C-alpha positions in Angstrom: 157.9 141.9 49.8 155.4 140.5 47.3 157.8 137.8 45.9 158.3 136.3 49.2 154.2 135.7 49.5 154.2 134.7 46.2 156.5 132.2 47.1 155.1 131.2 50.3 151.3 130.8 48.6 153.0 128.7 46.0 154.1 126.7 49.2 151.1 126.4 50.6 149.1 125.7 47.9 151.5 122.7 46.7 151.3 121.5 50.1 147.2 121.8 49.8 147.9 120.0 46.4 149.5 116.9 48.3 146.9 117.1 51.5 144.6 114.5 51.8 142.1 114.3 54.3 141.2 110.4 54.8 137.4 109.1 55.8 136.1 105.7 56.0 133.3 103.6 54.4 133.3 100.6 55.5 136.7 98.9 55.4 137.4 100.9 52.7 139.7 104.3 53.4 139.5 107.2 50.6 141.3 110.4 50.5 140.2 113.4 49.8 142.0 116.9 48.6 142.5 119.0 51.5 141.4 121.9 49.3 137.8 120.6 48.9 137.1 120.0 52.3 135.4 123.4 53.9 134.1 121.4 56.9 133.8 118.3 59.3 130.1 118.2 61.5 128.5 116.6 63.4 126.1 114.4 61.9 122.6 116.6 62.2 118.9 116.0 61.1 118.8 116.0 57.9 115.7 117.7 55.9 113.9 115.5 53.3 113.4 117.1 49.9 110.7 115.8 47.7 111.0 114.2 44.3 114.6 113.6 44.8 115.7 110.1 45.8 118.8 108.0 45.8 122.1 108.6 47.9 120.7 112.5 48.1 119.5 112.1 51.7 117.9 115.8 51.8 119.7 119.2 52.9 120.7 120.7 56.2 120.9 124.6 57.2 125.3 125.1 57.8 125.1 128.6 59.8 122.0 130.0 57.6 123.9 128.0 54.2 121.7 125.3 53.1 123.8 122.3 52.2 122.5 119.1 50.0 123.6 116.1 51.7 124.5 113.0 50.0 124.8 109.9 51.9 128.2 108.4 50.3 127.9 105.0 50.8 125.1 104.9 49.0 126.6 107.0 46.2 129.5 104.4 46.2 127.0 101.7 46.0 127.9 100.2 49.6 125.1 99.1 52.4 123.8 101.2 54.2 124.5 101.2 57.8 123.3 102.9 61.0 125.0 106.0 61.7 126.8 106.2 65.2 128.9 108.8 67.2 131.6 108.5 64.7 129.2 109.1 61.5 129.8 112.8 60.7 128.9 114.9 57.2 131.8 115.9 55.5 130.9 119.1 53.9 132.9 119.9 50.8 132.9 122.1 47.9 132.7 120.7 44.0 132.6 123.2 41.2 131.0 125.9 43.0 128.6 123.9 44.6 129.1 123.0 48.2 127.9 119.4 49.0 127.4 117.0 52.1 128.9 113.5 52.6 127.8 111.5 55.7 130.4 109.3 55.5 131.4 106.7 58.7 134.4 108.5 60.0 136.7 110.7 59.6 140.3 109.2 60.0 143.2 111.6 59.0 145.3 114.0 57.1 148.5 112.6 55.0 150.4 114.2 52.7 151.5 112.1 50.0 153.5 112.8 46.9 152.1 112.8 43.2 154.5 110.0 42.7 152.9 107.8 45.0 149.8 107.8 43.6 149.0 105.3 40.7 146.4 104.7 38.7 143.6 102.3 39.4 144.6 99.3 37.5 142.5 96.8 36.0 138.7 98.7 36.5 136.5 100.1 33.8 135.7 103.7 33.3 132.7 103.5 35.1 133.9 101.7 38.4 136.2 104.2 38.4 134.7 107.3 38.1 135.2 108.5 41.0 138.9 106.9 41.6 141.7 109.7 40.6 144.4 107.2 41.7 145.5 104.6 44.7 148.1 106.4 47.1 150.5 104.4 48.9 150.7 105.5 52.2 153.3 104.1 55.2 152.3 100.5 53.7 148.3 101.3 53.4 146.3 101.5 50.7 144.1 105.0 50.3 141.7 105.1 47.0 142.2 109.0 46.2 139.0 110.2 45.3 139.0 112.5 42.0 135.9 115.5 43.2 135.3 117.2 40.2 134.0 113.8 38.9 132.6 112.8 42.2 128.8 114.0 40.3 127.9 114.0 37.0 126.7 117.2 35.2 123.2 115.9 35.8 123.4 115.3 39.3 125.4 118.5 40.3 122.5 121.2 38.2 119.9 118.7 40.4 121.9 119.6 43.9 122.6 123.2 42.6 118.5 123.6 42.5 118.5 122.7 45.8 121.0 125.3 47.0 118.5 127.4 46.1 115.6 126.7 48.3 
């Protein structure tokens, strides 16, 4: 019985490893491994935090848990855009820290094998620090994010301090 349970858990972990949630920022679609996603919530009031600037929009209270929220558009050097009814907050957990990403919209969940993901080519390390690879799905291209590199160590410490509010 334990062996069957272990095999089942391995299959579930493999499926999660190769399953991605896609979201859009402008014309580009990004994929994020489903194992990092904890929740998708509608856009809500974000409380600004003094002395934090840039792409950090502030914090939200999500069922009693304080979640720092960043504007993914600003983090990815994109122009700001008016929020609409499709704009949402994608809550992920990165290195033990919960983080909300404001995205234009969430698209779909897809499965992609490792062999269909190629490293980004002809891009400097600074430009591709968030991109783990380029995935090909049904003739479309998705930029696969590396959540562990999404924020620098300094930024994670800064966001971790916000959670203590």
